[in-house]
C-alpha positions as CSV (number, residue, x, y, z in Angstrom):
1,M,-6.5,3.0,13.4
2,V,-3.5,4.5,11.7
3,S,-1.8,7.5,13.4
4,S,-1.5,10.8,11.5
5,S,2.3,10.6,11.8
6,A,2.7,7.1,10.3
7,K,5.7,7.1,7.9
8,E,4.6,3.8,6.3
9,V,1.6,1.6,6.5
10,F,1.5,-2.1,5.6
11,I,-1.8,-3.5,4.3
12,L,-1.5,-7.3,4.6
13,G,-3.5,-9.7,2.4
14,Q,-5.1,-11.4,5.4
15,T,-8.3,-10.5,7.1
16,R,-8.3,-9.8,10.8
17,D,-9.5,-13.3,11.4
18,G,-6.5,-14.7,9.5
19,K,-8.1,-15.7,6.2
20,D,-6.3,-15.0,2.9
21,F,-7.7,-12.1,0.9
22,R,-8.8,-12.8,-2.6
23,P,-8.3,-12.3,-5.5
24,S,-4.7,-13.3,-5.4
25,D,-3.6,-10.3,-7.4
26,W,-5.3,-7.7,-5.1
27,A,-2.0,-6.0,-4.2
28,E,-1.0,-5.5,-7.7
29,R,-4.4,-4.2,-8.6
30,L,-4.5,-1.7,-5.7
31,A,-1.0,-0.5,-6.5
32,G,-1.9,-0.2,-10.2
33,V,-4.9,2.0,-9.3
34,M,-2.6,4.2,-7.3
35,S,0.2,4.4,-10.0
36,S,-0.6,8.0,-11.0
37,F,-0.1,9.3,-7.4
38,R,3.7,9.9,-7.5
39,P,6.3,12.7,-6.9
40,G,5.8,15.3,-9.6
41,G,2.3,14.0,-10.3
42,A,1.1,11.8,-13.2
43,Q,3.2,11.9,-16.3
44,P,2.8,10.2,-19.7
45,G,3.5,6.6,-19.2
46,S,3.3,6.7,-15.4
47,H,0.5,4.2,-15.4
48,L,3.1,1.6,-16.6
49,S,4.9,1.5,-13.2
50,Y,3.9,1.5,-9.6
51,S,4.1,4.7,-7.5
52,P,6.9,4.7,-5.0
53,W,4.3,5.6,-2.5
54,C,2.2,2.5,-3.0
55,V,4.2,-0.7,-3.7
56,P,3.0,-4.3,-3.7
57,T,5.3,-6.8,-1.9
58,V,5.3,-10.1,-0.1
59,I,5.9,-10.2,3.7
60,N,6.5,-13.6,5.3
61,G,4.7,-15.3,2.4
62,V,1.7,-12.9,2.5
63,K,0.9,-10.4,-0.2
64,A,0.9,-6.9,1.0
65,V,1.0,-3.2,-0.1
66,V,3.4,-0.8,1.5
67,V,1.9,2.7,1.5
68,N,4.3,5.6,2.2
69,G,3.1,8.5,4.3
70,E,4.1,10.9,1.6
71,L,1.0,9.9,-0.3
72,R,-1.1,11.5,2.5
73,D,0.9,14.8,2.1
74,F,0.4,14.7,-1.7
75,D,-3.3,13.7,-1.8
76,V,-5.2,13.0,1.3
77,M,-8.1,11.6,-0.7
78,A,-5.8,9.0,-2.2
79,W,-4.5,8.1,1.2
80,D,-8.0,7.8,2.5
81,F,-9.0,5.6,-0.5
82,V,-6.2,3.1,0.3
83,L,-6.9,2.9,4.0
84,N,-10.7,2.6,3.4
85,F,-10.0,-0.3,1.0
86,A,-8.2,-2.0,3.9
87,K,-11.0,-1.2,6.3
88,D,-13.8,-2.2,3.9
89,N,-12.2,-5.5,3.3
90,D,-11.3,-6.1,7.0
91,L,-7.6,-6.4,6.1
92,Q,-4.8,-6.3,8.7
93,V,-3.0,-2.9,8.8
94,A,0.2,-2.2,10.6
95,E,2.4,0.9,10.9
96,A,6.0,-0.1,10.2
97,C,9.1,0.8,8.3
98,L,10.4,-1.3,5.4
99,L,14.1,-1.8,5.9
100,P,16.4,-2.5,2.9
101,E,17.5,-6.1,2.5
102,S,20.9,-6.9,3.8
103,K,23.5,-7.8,1.2
104,E,24.9,-10.8,3.1
């Protein structure tokens, strides 16, 4: 369960029993569906880039989507959609904070 105060939620591309989730481009697809949910709302051409609130990434070699809590404040149904996607597919979910990469 994700707390109502979560700043960021990571949806990992592994089921709770450790199996890789398929299809392999699931993270990009999910983030693409969420592309219109962004600060200022959907604009012409906004479907051509990911929303800053729902970004695909790779964490320790596992595909993931980082969902920012601001999405919940903007549109609770969109937030619920993303979390229900994870729940329906038995994906691992973690509350965390993505730190910028060090420049070493």
